[in-house]
C-alpha positions, -999 to 999 in steps of 0.1 A, spaced: 272 39 325 282 71 307 256 98 303 256 119 271 258 156 281 250 188 264 263 223 273 259 257 259 290 252 237 274 222 220 272 185 228 300 169 247 307 137 228 309 103 243 297 114 277 330 131 284 326 162 306 360 172 320 395 165 306 386 131 291 369 118 323 337 99 315 306 109 335 287 82 352 250 86 360 257 76 397 284 102 402 277 138 410 293 164 388 322 183 405 314 217 420 337 240 401 316 271 400 318 296 429 285 301 448 286 338 442 284 338 404 255 329 382 256 300 358 257 325 329 287 343 344 305 310 349 298 299 314 310 333 300 342 329 320 348 294 306 342 307 271 366 336 275 393 314 290 390 290 260 391 320 236 422 334 253 440 301 249 430 298 212 441 334 206 474 328 222 481 294 205 465 295 171 463 317 141 426 310 135 406 340 125 388 357 154 354 349 139 362 312 139 374 314 175 341 332 184 321 304 168 342 277 184 336 292 219 298 294 214 292 330 204 267 337 177 284 368 163 319 382 163 306 415 176 290 399 206 322 379 213 344 410 210 321 430 234 321 402 261 358 395 256 367 431 261 344 433 292 364 404 307 400 413 296 400 450 289 412 443 254 396 433 221 404 398 209 428 412 183 446 434 209 448 405 232 464 383 205 489 410 196 498 416 232 503 378 239 524 375 207 546 404 219 550 388 253 560 355 237 585 372 215 601 391 244 602 359 265 619 340 236 646 368 234 652 367 272 657 329 270 683 333 243 718 323 255 732 355 239 711 378 261 731 369 291 763 383 275 747 417 267 751 445 291 734 478 287 
């Protein structure tokens, strides 16, 4: 039987905890947190990873990404994000866009013909 779960980022609908896998009341949750970090540190790391993916893949405003990742304010999100990545969310997005652009140029068939 599926058990409805809640986490700090909001309710998990339909008893689904990880990648579409239903959670059963008779099954233990997987151990995915290291034993040396606190639950709060682990949660922050999950939120930052989700934010990084959203910043790389979407054009959503930073304030919307902050809210989607469970942060109450954009300022708090930016402070925590910078602590984890050494960049602000906007700097991170610009950097990842530049990397994607450079990568797309390197994959171009015309780049193999150019010698410098």
